[in-house]
N, CA, C and O atoms as a Tripos MOL2 file, in Angstrom:
@<TRIPOS>MOLECULE
protein
  300   299    75     0     0
PROTEIN
NO_CHARGES

@<TRIPOS>ATOM
      1 N           0.8450   -1.1690    0.0000 N.3       1 MET1
      2 CA          0.0000    0.0000    0.0000 C.3       1 MET1
      3 C           0.8940    1.2360    0.0000 C.2       1 MET1
      4 O           1.9390    1.2750    0.6490 O.2       1 MET1
      5 N           0.4500    2.2390   -0.7460 N.am      2 VAL2
      6 CA          1.1530    3.5220   -0.7890 C.3       2 VAL2
      7 C           0.1950    4.5920   -0.2840 C.2       2 VAL2
      8 O          -0.9370    4.7010   -0.7550 O.2       2 VAL2
      9 N           0.6590    5.3740    0.6720 N.am      3 VAL3
     10 CA         -0.0810    6.5520    1.1150 C.3       3 VAL3
     11 C           0.7790    7.7380    0.7130 C.2       3 VAL3
     12 O           1.9150    7.8750    1.1670 O.2       3 VAL3
     13 N           0.2350    8.5940   -0.1400 N.am      4 THR4
     14 CA          1.0090    9.7030   -0.6820 C.3       4 THR4
     15 C           0.2800   11.0260   -0.5200 C.2       4 THR4
     16 O          -0.9450   11.0710   -0.4150 O.2       4 THR4
     17 N           1.0330   12.0670   -0.5020 N.am      5 ASP5
     18 CA          0.4780   13.4090   -0.5430 C.3       5 ASP5
     19 C           0.3310   13.7830   -2.0140 C.2       5 ASP5
     20 O           1.0970   13.2950   -2.8450 O.2       5 ASP5
     21 N          -0.6100   14.6170   -2.3470 N.am      6 ILE6
     22 CA         -0.7350   15.0970   -3.7170 C.3       6 ILE6
     23 C           0.3050   16.1810   -3.9790 C.2       6 ILE6
     24 O           0.9150   16.2140   -5.0470 O.2       6 ILE6
     25 N           0.5050   17.0550   -3.0210 N.am      7 GLU7
     26 CA          1.4450   18.1700   -3.1880 C.3       7 GLU7
     27 C           2.8000   17.8200   -2.5870 C.2       7 GLU7
     28 O           2.9770   17.8140   -1.3690 O.2       7 GLU7
     29 N           3.7550   17.5270   -3.4730 N.am      8 MET8
     30 CA          5.1110   17.2040   -3.0480 C.3       8 MET8
     31 C           6.0780   17.9980   -3.9310 C.2       8 MET8
     32 O           5.6930   18.4350   -5.0160 O.2       8 MET8
     33 N           7.3280   18.1930   -3.4880 N.am      9 PRO9
     34 CA          8.2390   19.0860   -4.2030 C.3       9 PRO9
     35 C           8.7360   18.5970   -5.5690 C.2       9 PRO9
     36 O           8.7270   19.3780   -6.5210 O.2       9 PRO9
     37 N           9.1610   17.3630   -5.7010 N.am     10 ASN10
     38 CA          9.7840   16.9090   -6.9530 C.3      10 ASN10
     39 C           8.8330   16.1690   -7.8790 C.2      10 ASN10
     40 O           8.9160   16.3090   -9.1000 O.2      10 ASN10
     41 N           7.9520   15.3990   -7.3190 N.am     11 MET11
     42 CA          6.9790   14.6300   -8.0850 C.3      11 MET11
     43 C           5.6850   14.6610   -7.2950 C.2      11 MET11
     44 O           5.6560   14.2310   -6.1420 O.2      11 MET11
     45 N           4.6150   15.1630   -7.8950 N.am     12 ASN12
     46 CA          3.3680   15.2150   -7.1310 C.3      12 ASN12
     47 C           2.7210   13.8330   -7.0730 C.2      12 ASN12
     48 O           3.1480   12.9130   -7.7700 O.2      12 ASN12
     49 N           1.7100   13.6940   -6.2550 N.am     13 GLY13
     50 CA          1.0490   12.4040   -6.0590 C.3      13 GLY13
     51 C           0.4090   11.8480   -7.3160 C.2      13 GLY13
     52 O           0.3210   10.6310   -7.4760 O.2      13 GLY13
     53 N          -0.0380   12.7150   -8.2080 N.am     14 PHE14
     54 CA         -0.6000   12.2570   -9.4810 C.3      14 PHE14
     55 C           0.5010   11.5920  -10.3210 C.2      14 PHE14
     56 O           0.3060   10.5130  -10.8800 O.2      14 PHE14
     57 N           1.6580   12.2610  -10.3970 N.am     15 GLU15
     58 CA          2.7840   11.7240  -11.1710 C.3      15 GLU15
     59 C           3.3000   10.4220  -10.5570 C.2      15 GLU15
     60 O           3.6140    9.4740  -11.2770 O.2      15 GLU15
     61 N           3.3860   10.3800   -9.2380 N.am     16 LEU16
     62 CA          3.8260    9.1680   -8.5520 C.3      16 LEU16
     63 C           2.8820    8.0150   -8.8750 C.2      16 LEU16
     64 O           3.3280    6.9080   -9.1780 O.2      16 LEU16
     65 N           1.5830    8.2740   -8.8090 N.am     17 THR17
     66 CA          0.6020    7.2310   -9.1020 C.3      17 THR17
     67 C           0.7290    6.7470  -10.5400 C.2      17 THR17
     68 O           0.6970    5.5420  -10.7920 O.2      17 THR17
     69 N           0.8730    7.6640  -11.4780 N.am     18 GLU18
     70 CA          1.0430    7.2670  -12.8820 C.3      18 GLU18
     71 C           2.2730    6.3800  -13.0580 C.2      18 GLU18
     72 O           2.2350    5.3990  -13.8000 O.2      18 GLU18
     73 N           3.3560    6.7260  -12.3790 N.am     19 THR19
     74 CA          4.5940    5.9460  -12.4650 C.3      19 THR19
     75 C           4.3880    4.5440  -11.9010 C.2      19 THR19
     76 O           4.8250    3.5610  -12.4990 O.2      19 THR19
     77 N           3.7300    4.4530  -10.7640 N.am     20 ILE20
     78 CA          3.4620    3.1480  -10.1490 C.3      20 ILE20
     79 C           2.5550    2.3080  -11.0470 C.2      20 ILE20
     80 O           2.8160    1.1210  -11.2470 O.2      20 ILE20
     81 N           1.5100    2.8990  -11.5800 N.am     21 ARG21
     82 CA          0.5400    2.1610  -12.4080 C.3      21 ARG21
     83 C           1.1500    1.6540  -13.7120 C.2      21 ARG21
     84 O           0.6590    0.6770  -14.2770 O.2      21 ARG21
     85 N           2.2030    2.2940  -14.1970 N.am     22 LYS22
     86 CA          2.8580    1.8600  -15.4330 C.3      22 LYS22
     87 C           3.7550    0.6400  -15.2240 C.2      22 LYS22
     88 O           4.1140   -0.0390  -16.1860 O.2      22 LYS22
     89 N           4.1160    0.3620  -13.9740 N.am     23 ASN23
     90 CA          5.0270   -0.7390  -13.6790 C.3      23 ASN23
     91 C           4.2170   -1.9990  -13.3490 C.2      23 ASN23
     92 O           3.5220   -2.0290  -12.3340 O.2      23 ASN23
     93 N           4.2960   -3.0390  -14.1900 N.am     24 PRO24
     94 CA          3.5090   -4.2500  -13.9550 C.3      24 PRO24
     95 C           3.7670   -4.9060  -12.5960 C.2      24 PRO24
     96 O           2.8860   -5.5690  -12.0460 O.2      24 PRO24
     97 N           4.9530   -4.7240  -12.0660 N.am     25 LYS25
     98 CA          5.2970   -5.3220  -10.7720 C.3      25 LYS25
     99 C           4.5190   -4.6700   -9.6220 C.2      25 LYS25
    100 O           4.2330   -5.3220   -8.6180 O.2      25 LYS25
    101 N           4.1780   -3.3920   -9.7670 N.am     26 TYR26
    102 CA          3.5580   -2.6410   -8.6730 C.3      26 TYR26
    103 C           2.1780   -2.0770   -8.9840 C.2      26 TYR26
    104 O           1.5750   -1.4430   -8.1170 O.2      26 TYR26
    105 N           1.6660   -2.2830  -10.1710 N.am     27 ASN27
    106 CA          0.4500   -1.5780  -10.5870 C.3      27 ASN27
    107 C          -0.8220   -1.9800   -9.8490 C.2      27 ASN27
    108 O          -1.8440   -1.3070   -9.9850 O.2      27 ASN27
    109 N          -0.7860   -3.0550   -9.0760 N.am     28 LYS28
    110 CA         -1.9740   -3.4750   -8.3130 C.3      28 LYS28
    111 C          -1.9500   -2.9830   -6.8620 C.2      28 LYS28
    112 O          -2.8960   -3.2190   -6.1110 O.2      28 LYS28
    113 N          -0.8780   -2.3060   -6.4730 N.am     29 ILE29
    114 CA         -0.7540   -1.8040   -5.1010 C.3      29 ILE29
    115 C          -1.8260   -0.7370   -4.8550 C.2      29 ILE29
    116 O          -1.9830    0.1760   -5.6650 O.2      29 ILE29
    117 N          -2.5620   -0.8440   -3.7500 N.am     30 PRO30
    118 CA         -3.5310    0.2130   -3.4240 C.3      30 PRO30
    119 C          -2.8120    1.5350   -3.1570 C.2      30 PRO30
    120 O          -1.7800    1.5690   -2.4880 O.2      30 PRO30
    121 N          -3.3650    2.6070   -3.6840 N.am     31 ILE31
    122 CA         -2.7860    3.9400   -3.4890 C.3      31 ILE31
    123 C          -3.8330    4.8460   -2.8590 C.2      31 ILE31
    124 O          -4.9340    5.0170   -3.3820 O.2      31 ILE31
    125 N          -3.4600    5.4180   -1.7270 N.am     32 ILE32
    126 CA         -4.3130    6.3600   -1.0030 C.3      32 ILE32
    127 C          -3.6280    7.7160   -1.0500 C.2      32 ILE32
    128 O          -2.4530    7.8380   -0.7040 O.2      32 ILE32
    129 N          -4.3590    8.7250   -1.4740 N.am     33 ALA33
    130 CA         -3.7990   10.0680   -1.5680 C.3      33 ALA33
    131 C          -4.3660   10.9550   -0.4730 C.2      33 ALA33
    132 O          -5.5600   10.9170   -0.1740 O.2      33 ALA33
    133 N          -3.4940   11.7480    0.1140 N.am     34 LEU34
    134 CA         -3.8880   12.7360    1.1150 C.3      34 LEU34
    135 C          -3.6730   14.1170    0.5240 C.2      34 LEU34
    136 O          -2.6840   14.3600   -0.1660 O.2      34 LEU34
    137 N          -4.5970   15.0110    0.7960 N.am     35 THR35
    138 CA         -4.4680   16.3360    0.2080 C.3      35 THR35
    139 C          -5.3360   17.3630    0.9070 C.2      35 THR35
    140 O          -6.2500   17.0290    1.6610 O.2      35 THR35
    141 N          -5.0330   18.5920    0.6420 N.am     36 THR36
    142 CA         -5.9240   19.6860    1.0220 C.3      36 THR36
    143 C          -6.6910   20.1500   -0.2090 C.2      36 THR36
    144 O          -7.5770   20.9990   -0.1090 O.2      36 THR36
    145 N          -6.3520   19.5930   -1.3700 N.am     37 LEU37
    146 CA         -7.0150   19.9290   -2.6300 C.3      37 LEU37
    147 C          -8.2560   19.0530   -2.7930 C.2      37 LEU37
    148 O          -8.1890   17.9600   -3.3560 O.2      37 LEU37
    149 N          -9.3710   19.5420   -2.3000 N.am     38 ALA38
    150 CA        -10.5800   18.7160   -2.2520 C.3      38 ALA38
    151 C         -11.5830   19.0040   -3.3680 C.2      38 ALA38
    152 O         -12.6650   18.4170   -3.3860 O.2      38 ALA38
    153 N         -11.2460   19.8830   -4.2830 N.am     39 ALA39
    154 CA        -12.1790   20.2120   -5.3640 C.3      39 ALA39
    155 C         -12.4430   18.9790   -6.2200 C.2      39 ALA39
    156 O         -11.5850   18.1070   -6.3530 O.2      39 ALA39
    157 N         -13.6300   18.9180   -6.7940 N.am     40 ASP40
    158 CA        -14.0250   17.7750   -7.6170 C.3      40 ASP40
    159 C         -13.0370   17.4920   -8.7380 C.2      40 ASP40
    160 O         -12.7970   16.3320   -9.0740 O.2      40 ASP40
    161 N         -12.4660   18.5310   -9.3150 N.am     41 GLU41
    162 CA        -11.5300   18.3390  -10.4230 C.3      41 GLU41
    163 C         -10.2810   17.5710   -9.9860 C.2      41 GLU41
    164 O          -9.7470   16.7740  -10.7570 O.2      41 GLU41
    165 N          -9.8100   17.8020   -8.7570 N.am     42 TYR42
    166 CA         -8.6370   17.0830   -8.2600 C.3      42 TYR42
    167 C          -8.9700   15.6330   -7.9430 C.2      42 TYR42
    168 O          -8.1800   14.7330   -8.2260 O.2      42 TYR42
    169 N         -10.1310   15.4120   -7.3580 N.am     43 VAL43
    170 CA        -10.5690   14.0450   -7.0680 C.3      43 VAL43
    171 C         -10.7090   13.2750   -8.3800 C.2      43 VAL43
    172 O         -10.2700   12.1280   -8.4730 O.2      43 VAL43
    173 N         -11.3110   13.8890   -9.3850 N.am     44 ALA44
    174 CA        -11.4760   13.2470  -10.6860 C.3      44 ALA44
    175 C         -10.1240   12.9300  -11.3250 C.2      44 ALA44
    176 O          -9.9430   11.8570  -11.8990 O.2      44 ALA44
    177 N          -9.1810   13.8590  -11.2250 N.am     45 LYS45
    178 CA         -7.8470   13.6180  -11.7760 C.3      45 LYS45
    179 C          -7.1800   12.4550  -11.0510 C.2      45 LYS45
    180 O          -6.5320   11.6130  -11.6730 O.2      45 LYS45
    181 N          -7.3440   12.4150   -9.7310 N.am     46 GLY46
    182 CA         -6.7770   11.3180   -8.9490 C.3      46 GLY46
    183 C          -7.3250    9.9730   -9.3760 C.2      46 GLY46
    184 O          -6.5670    9.0200   -9.5540 O.2      46 GLY46
    185 N          -8.6180    9.8890   -9.5390 N.am     47 LYS47
    186 CA         -9.2420    8.6360   -9.9840 C.3      47 LYS47
    187 C          -8.7640    8.2730  -11.3860 C.2      47 LYS47
    188 O          -8.5270    7.1020  -11.6840 O.2      47 LYS47
    189 N          -8.6220    9.2810  -12.2440 N.am     48 ALA48
    190 CA         -8.1980    9.0370  -13.6310 C.3      48 ALA48
    191 C          -6.7900    8.4470  -13.7190 C.2      48 ALA48
    192 O          -6.5140    7.6290  -14.5970 O.2      48 ALA48
    193 N          -5.9020    8.8560  -12.8180 N.am     49 VAL49
    194 CA         -4.5360    8.3270  -12.8600 C.3      49 VAL49
    195 C          -4.3830    7.0300  -12.0880 C.2      49 VAL49
    196 O          -3.3390    6.3830  -12.1700 O.2      49 VAL49
    197 N          -5.4170    6.6360  -11.3320 N.am     50 GLY50
    198 CA         -5.3680    5.3440  -10.6530 C.3      50 GLY50
    199 C          -5.3180    5.3790   -9.1420 C.2      50 GLY50
    200 O          -5.0360    4.3590   -8.5150 O.2      50 GLY50
    201 N          -5.5830    6.5190   -8.5440 N.am     51 ILE51
    202 CA         -5.6320    6.5990   -7.0860 C.3      51 ILE51
    203 C          -6.8940    5.8610   -6.6180 C.2      51 ILE51
    204 O          -7.9860    6.0940   -7.1380 O.2      51 ILE51
    205 N          -6.7330    4.9740   -5.6370 N.am     52 ASP52
    206 CA         -7.8600    4.1800   -5.1490 C.3      52 ASP52
    207 C          -8.7300    4.9420   -4.1580 C.2      52 ASP52
    208 O          -9.9560    4.8360   -4.1850 O.2      52 ASP52
    209 N          -8.0920    5.7060   -3.2910 N.am     53 GLU53
    210 CA         -8.8160    6.4650   -2.2670 C.3      53 GLU53
    211 C          -8.2140    7.8610   -2.1980 C.2      53 GLU53
    212 O          -6.9990    8.0320   -2.2970 O.2      53 GLU53
    213 N          -9.0660    8.8400   -2.0290 N.am     54 TYR54
    214 CA         -8.6490   10.2340   -1.9980 C.3      54 TYR54
    215 C          -9.1880   10.8290   -0.7040 C.2      54 TYR54
    216 O         -10.4030   10.9370   -0.5350 O.2      54 TYR54
    217 N          -8.2970   11.2190    0.2190 N.am     55 HIS55
    218 CA         -8.7250   11.6880    1.5320 C.3      55 HIS55
    219 C          -8.1960   13.0860    1.8490 C.2      55 HIS55
    220 O          -7.0940   13.4680    1.4520 O.2      55 HIS55
    221 N          -9.0120   13.8220    2.5680 N.am     56 ILE56
    222 CA         -8.6100   15.1400    3.0440 C.3      56 ILE56
    223 C          -7.7070   14.9430    4.2640 C.2      56 ILE56
    224 O          -8.0130   14.1330    5.1390 O.2      56 ILE56
    225 N          -6.6120   15.6690    4.3230 N.am     57 LYS57
    226 CA         -5.6050   15.4700    5.3700 C.3      57 LYS57
    227 C          -6.1550   15.5620    6.7890 C.2      57 LYS57
    228 O          -5.6660   14.8670    7.6800 O.2      57 LYS57
    229 N          -7.1300   16.3770    7.0100 N.am     58 LEU58
    230 CA         -7.5980   16.6010    8.3780 C.3      58 LEU58
    231 C          -8.5060   15.5070    8.9150 C.2      58 LEU58
    232 O          -8.8010   15.4990   10.1100 O.2      58 LEU58
    233 N          -8.9550   14.5910    8.0820 N.am     59 ASP59
    234 CA         -9.8670   13.5340    8.5240 C.3      59 ASP59
    235 C          -9.0710   12.2590    8.8350 C.2      59 ASP59
    236 O          -9.0970   11.2990    8.0650 O.2      59 ASP59
    237 N          -8.3710   12.2620    9.9640 N.am     60 LYS60
    238 CA         -7.4840   11.1620   10.3310 C.3      60 LYS60
    239 C          -8.2450    9.8620   10.5850 C.2      60 LYS60
    240 O          -7.7640    8.7850   10.2320 O.2      60 LYS60
    241 N          -9.4140    9.9510   11.1880 N.am     61 GLU61
    242 CA        -10.1900    8.7330   11.4670 C.3      61 GLU61
    243 C         -10.5900    8.0250   10.1840 C.2      61 GLU61
    244 O         -10.4890    6.8010   10.0920 O.2      61 GLU61
    245 N         -11.0370    8.7740    9.2060 N.am     62 LYS62
    246 CA        -11.4240    8.1780    7.9240 C.3      62 LYS62
    247 C         -10.2170    7.5300    7.2500 C.2      62 LYS62
    248 O         -10.3290    6.4410    6.6880 O.2      62 LYS62
    249 N          -9.0710    8.1950    7.3050 N.am     63 LEU63
    250 CA         -7.8490    7.6310    6.7220 C.3      63 LEU63
    251 C          -7.4780    6.3200    7.4120 C.2      63 LEU63
    252 O          -7.1840    5.3310    6.7410 O.2      63 LEU63
    253 N          -7.4900    6.3030    8.7190 N.am     64 MET64
    254 CA         -7.1120    5.0910    9.4460 C.3      64 MET64
    255 C          -8.0750    3.9480    9.1590 C.2      64 MET64
    256 O          -7.6470    2.8000    9.0410 O.2      64 MET64
    257 N          -9.3440    4.2350    9.0470 N.am     65 THR65
    258 CA        -10.3230    3.2090    8.6970 C.3      65 THR65
    259 C         -10.0200    2.6440    7.3110 C.2      65 THR65
    260 O         -10.0660    1.4310    7.1050 O.2      65 THR65
    261 N          -9.7150    3.5150    6.3790 N.am     66 CYS66
    262 CA         -9.3870    3.1050    5.0180 C.3      66 CYS66
    263 C          -8.1440    2.2150    5.0030 C.2      66 CYS66
    264 O          -8.1490    1.1600    4.3680 O.2      66 CYS66
    265 N          -7.0930    2.6230    5.6870 N.am     67 VAL67
    266 CA         -5.8520    1.8400    5.7400 C.3      67 VAL67
    267 C          -6.1220    0.4710    6.3460 C.2      67 VAL67
    268 O          -5.6540   -0.5380    5.8200 O.2      67 VAL67
    269 N          -6.8640    0.4200    7.4350 N.am     68 HIS68
    270 CA         -7.1830   -0.8660    8.0610 C.3      68 HIS68
    271 C          -7.9820   -1.7570    7.1130 C.2      68 HIS68
    272 O          -7.7450   -2.9640    7.0590 O.2      68 HIS68
    273 N          -8.9090   -1.1910    6.3790 N.am     69 ASP69
    274 CA         -9.7100   -1.9750    5.4340 C.3      69 ASP69
    275 C          -8.8280   -2.6000    4.3490 C.2      69 ASP69
    276 O          -9.0060   -3.7670    4.0040 O.2      69 ASP69
    277 N          -7.8890   -1.8360    3.8180 N.am     70 TYR70
    278 CA         -6.9820   -2.3920    2.7960 C.3      70 TYR70
    279 C          -6.0800   -3.4650    3.3890 C.2      70 TYR70
    280 O          -5.8200   -4.4770    2.7380 O.2      70 TYR70
    281 N          -5.6060   -3.2660    4.5920 N.am     71 ILE71
    282 CA         -4.7590   -4.2660    5.2270 C.3      71 ILE71
    283 C          -5.5270   -5.5670    5.4400 C.2      71 ILE71
    284 O          -4.9840   -6.6490    5.2200 O.2      71 ILE71
    285 N          -6.7800   -5.4680    5.8650 N.am     72 LYS72
    286 CA         -7.6050   -6.6750    6.0470 C.3      72 LYS72
    287 C          -7.7610   -7.4430    4.7380 C.2      72 LYS72
    288 O          -7.7570   -8.6740    4.7330 O.2      72 LYS72
    289 N          -7.8980   -6.7190    3.6310 N.am     73 ARG73
    290 CA         -8.0440   -7.3800    2.3280 C.3      73 ARG73
    291 C          -6.7830   -8.1050    1.9090 C.2      73 ARG73
    292 O          -6.8450   -9.1170    1.2110 O.2      73 ARG73
    293 N          -5.6390   -7.5920    2.3300 N.am     74 LEU74
    294 CA         -4.3680   -8.1790    1.9440 C.3      74 LEU74
    295 C          -4.0180   -9.4240    2.7570 C.2      74 LEU74
    296 O          -3.2680  -10.2860    2.3000 O.2      74 LEU74
    297 N          -4.5710   -9.5030    3.9670 N.am     75 TYR75
    298 CA         -4.1870  -10.6290    4.8490 C.3      75 TYR75
    299 C          -5.3460  -11.4580    5.2350 C.2      75 TYR75
    300 O          -5.1890  -12.4350    5.9680 O.2      75 TYR75
@<TRIPOS>BOND
     1     1     2 1
     2     2     3 1
     3     3     4 2
     4     3     5 am
     5     5     6 1
     6     6     7 1
     7     7     8 2
     8     7     9 am
     9     9    10 1
    10    10    11 1
    11    11    12 2
    12    11    13 am
    13    13    14 1
    14    14    15 1
    15    15    16 2
    16    15    17 am
    17    17    18 1
    18    18    19 1
    19    19    20 2
    20    19    21 am
    21    21    22 1
    22    22    23 1
    23    23    24 2
    24    23    25 am
    25    25    26 1
    26    26    27 1
    27    27    28 2
    28    27    29 am
    29    29    30 1
    30    30    31 1
    31    31    32 2
    32    31    33 am
    33    33    34 1
    34    34    35 1
    35    35    36 2
    36    35    37 am
    37    37    38 1
    38    38    39 1
    39    39    40 2
    40    39    41 am
    41    41    42 1
    42    42    43 1
    43    43    44 2
    44    43    45 am
    45    45    46 1
    46    46    47 1
    47    47    48 2
    48    47    49 am
    49    49    50 1
    50    50    51 1
    51    51    52 2
    52    51    53 am
    53    53    54 1
    54    54    55 1
    55    55    56 2
    56    55    57 am
    57    57    58 1
    58    58    59 1
    59    59    60 2
    60    59    61 am
    61    61    62 1
    62    62    63 1
    63    63    64 2
    64    63    65 am
    65    65    66 1
    66    66    67 1
    67    67    68 2
    68    67    69 am
    69    69    70 1
    70    70    71 1
    71    71    72 2
    72    71    73 am
    73    73    74 1
    74    74    75 1
    75    75    76 2
    76    75    77 am
    77    77    78 1
    78    78    79 1
    79    79    80 2
    80    79    81 am
    81    81    82 1
    82    82    83 1
    83    83    84 2
    84    83    85 am
    85    85    86 1
    86    86    87 1
    87    87    88 2
    88    87    89 am
    89    89    90 1
    90    90    91 1
    91    91    92 2
    92    91    93 am
    93    93    94 1
    94    94    95 1
    95    95    96 2
    96    95    97 am
    97    97    98 1
    98    98    99 1
    99    99   100 2
   100    99   101 am
   101   101   102 1
   102   102   103 1
   103   103   104 2
   104   103   105 am
   105   105   106 1
   106   106   107 1
   107   107   108 2
   108   107   109 am
   109   109   110 1
   110   110   111 1
   111   111   112 2
   112   111   113 am
   113   113   114 1
   114   114   115 1
   115   115   116 2
   116   115   117 am
   117   117   118 1
   118   118   119 1
   119   119   120 2
   120   119   121 am
   121   121   122 1
   122   122   123 1
   123   123   124 2
   124   123   125 am
   125   125   126 1
   126   126   127 1
   127   127   128 2
   128   127   129 am
   129   129   130 1
   130   130   131 1
   131   131   132 2
   132   131   133 am
   133   133   134 1
   134   134   135 1
   135   135   136 2
   136   135   137 am
   137   137   138 1
   138   138   139 1
   139   139   140 2
   140   139   141 am
   141   141   142 1
   142   142   143 1
   143   143   144 2
   144   143   145 am
   145   145   146 1
   146   146   147 1
   147   147   148 2
   148   147   149 am
   149   149   150 1
   150   150   151 1
   151   151   152 2
   152   151   153 am
   153   153   154 1
   154   154   155 1
   155   155   156 2
   156   155   157 am
   157   157   158 1
   158   158   159 1
   159   159   160 2
   160   159   161 am
   161   161   162 1
   162   162   163 1
   163   163   164 2
   164   163   165 am
   165   165   166 1
   166   166   167 1
   167   167   168 2
   168   167   169 am
   169   169   170 1
   170   170   171 1
   171   171   172 2
   172   171   173 am
   173   173   174 1
   174   174   175 1
   175   175   176 2
   176   175   177 am
   177   177   178 1
   178   178   179 1
   179   179   180 2
   180   179   181 am
   181   181   182 1
   182   182   183 1
   183   183   184 2
   184   183   185 am
   185   185   186 1
   186   186   187 1
   187   187   188 2
   188   187   189 am
   189   189   190 1
   190   190   191 1
   191   191   192 2
   192   191   193 am
   193   193   194 1
   194   194   195 1
   195   195   196 2
   196   195   197 am
   197   197   198 1
   198   198   199 1
   199   199   200 2
   200   199   201 am
   201   201   202 1
   202   202   203 1
   203   203   204 2
   204   203   205 am
   205   205   206 1
   206   206   207 1
   207   207   208 2
   208   207   209 am
   209   209   210 1
   210   210   211 1
   211   211   212 2
   212   211   213 am
   213   213   214 1
   214   214   215 1
   215   215   216 2
   216   215   217 am
   217   217   218 1
   218   218   219 1
   219   219   220 2
   220   219   221 am
   221   221   222 1
   222   222   223 1
   223   223   224 2
   224   223   225 am
   225   225   226 1
   226   226   227 1
   227   227   228 2
   228   227   229 am
   229   229   230 1
   230   230   231 1
   231   231   232 2
   232   231   233 am
   233   233   234 1
   234   234   235 1
   235   235   236 2
   236   235   237 am
   237   237   238 1
   238   238   239 1
   239   239   240 2
   240   239   241 am
   241   241   242 1
   242   242   243 1
   243   243   244 2
   244   243   245 am
   245   245   246 1
   246   246   247 1
   247   247   248 2
   248   247   249 am
   249   249   250 1
   250   250   251 1
   251   251   252 2
   252   251   253 am
   253   253   254 1
   254   254   255 1
   255   255   256 2
   256   255   257 am
   257   257   258 1
   258   258   259 1
   259   259   260 2
   260   259   261 am
   261   261   262 1
   262   262   263 1
   263   263   264 2
   264   263   265 am
   265   265   266 1
   266   266   267 1
   267   267   268 2
   268   267   269 am
   269   269   270 1
   270   270   271 1
   271   271   272 2
   272   271   273 am
   273   273   274 1
   274   274   275 1
   275   275   276 2
   276   275   277 am
   277   277   278 1
   278   278   279 1
   279   279   280 2
   280   279   281 am
   281   281   282 1
   282   282   283 1
   283   283   284 2
   284   283   285 am
   285   285   286 1
   286   286   287 1
   287   287   288 2
   288   287   289 am
   289   289   290 1
   290   290   291 1
   291   291   292 2
   292   291   293 am
   293   293   294 1
   294   294   295 1
   295   295   296 2
   296   295   297 am
   297   297   298 1
   298   298   299 1
   299   299   300 2
@<TRIPOS>SUBSTRUCTURE
     1 MET1         2 RESIDUE 1 A MET
     2 VAL2         6 RESIDUE 1 A VAL
     3 VAL3        10 RESIDUE 1 A VAL
     4 THR4        14 RESIDUE 1 A THR
     5 ASP5        18 RESIDUE 1 A ASP
     6 ILE6        22 RESIDUE 1 A ILE
     7 GLU7        26 RESIDUE 1 A GLU
     8 MET8        30 RESIDUE 1 A MET
     9 PRO9        34 RESIDUE 1 A PRO
    10 ASN10       38 RESIDUE 1 A ASN
    11 MET11       42 RESIDUE 1 A MET
    12 ASN12       46 RESIDUE 1 A ASN
    13 GLY13       50 RESIDUE 1 A GLY
    14 PHE14       54 RESIDUE 1 A PHE
    15 GLU15       58 RESIDUE 1 A GLU
    16 LEU16       62 RESIDUE 1 A LEU
    17 THR17       66 RESIDUE 1 A THR
    18 GLU18       70 RESIDUE 1 A GLU
    19 THR19       74 RESIDUE 1 A THR
    20 ILE20       78 RESIDUE 1 A ILE
    21 ARG21       82 RESIDUE 1 A ARG
    22 LYS22       86 RESIDUE 1 A LYS
    23 ASN23       90 RESIDUE 1 A ASN
    24 PRO24       94 RESIDUE 1 A PRO
    25 LYS25       98 RESIDUE 1 A LYS
    26 TYR26      102 RESIDUE 1 A TYR
    27 ASN27      106 RESIDUE 1 A ASN
    28 LYS28      110 RESIDUE 1 A LYS
    29 ILE29      114 RESIDUE 1 A ILE
    30 PRO30      118 RESIDUE 1 A PRO
    31 ILE31      122 RESIDUE 1 A ILE
    32 ILE32      126 RESIDUE 1 A ILE
    33 ALA33      130 RESIDUE 1 A ALA
    34 LEU34      134 RESIDUE 1 A LEU
    35 THR35      138 RESIDUE 1 A THR
    36 THR36      142 RESIDUE 1 A THR
    37 LEU37      146 RESIDUE 1 A LEU
    38 ALA38      150 RESIDUE 1 A ALA
    39 ALA39      154 RESIDUE 1 A ALA
    40 ASP40      158 RESIDUE 1 A ASP
    41 GLU41      162 RESIDUE 1 A GLU
    42 TYR42      166 RESIDUE 1 A TYR
    43 VAL43      170 RESIDUE 1 A VAL
    44 ALA44      174 RESIDUE 1 A ALA
    45 LYS45      178 RESIDUE 1 A LYS
    46 GLY46      182 RESIDUE 1 A GLY
    47 LYS47      186 RESIDUE 1 A LYS
    48 ALA48      190 RESIDUE 1 A ALA
    49 VAL49      194 RESIDUE 1 A VAL
    50 GLY50      198 RESIDUE 1 A GLY
    51 ILE51      202 RESIDUE 1 A ILE
    52 ASP52      206 RESIDUE 1 A ASP
    53 GLU53      210 RESIDUE 1 A GLU
    54 TYR54      214 RESIDUE 1 A TYR
    55 HIS55      218 RESIDUE 1 A HIS
    56 ILE56      222 RESIDUE 1 A ILE
    57 LYS57      226 RESIDUE 1 A LYS
    58 LEU58      230 RESIDUE 1 A LEU
    59 ASP59      234 RESIDUE 1 A ASP
    60 LYS60      238 RESIDUE 1 A LYS
    61 GLU61      242 RESIDUE 1 A GLU
    62 LYS62      246 RESIDUE 1 A LYS
    63 LEU63      250 RESIDUE 1 A LEU
    64 MET64      254 RESIDUE 1 A MET
    65 THR65      258 RESIDUE 1 A THR
    66 CYS66      262 RESIDUE 1 A CYS
    67 VAL67      266 RESIDUE 1 A VAL
    68 HIS68      270 RESIDUE 1 A HIS
    69 ASP69      274 RESIDUE 1 A ASP
    70 TYR70      278 RESIDUE 1 A TYR
    71 ILE71      282 RESIDUE 1 A ILE
    72 LYS72      286 RESIDUE 1 A LYS
    73 ARG73      290 RESIDUE 1 A ARG
    74 LEU74      294 RESIDUE 1 A LEU
    75 TYR75      298 RESIDUE 1 A TYR
């Protein structure tokens, strides 16, 4: 599982996700994005590049629930 921020200095979360999805070895890894960019256009872009879950940074409980759910699926 990858938990990434959308806003990063060298490669943003959209670019990171695109890179991961292009690699057959890693393209099935769940990707959760954290951001303060909550507009519909950003969520849509995230889904388009392959982000599985898109969460607002301040909602820690929702993020933890999401992470636990993915971990349960893996094990």
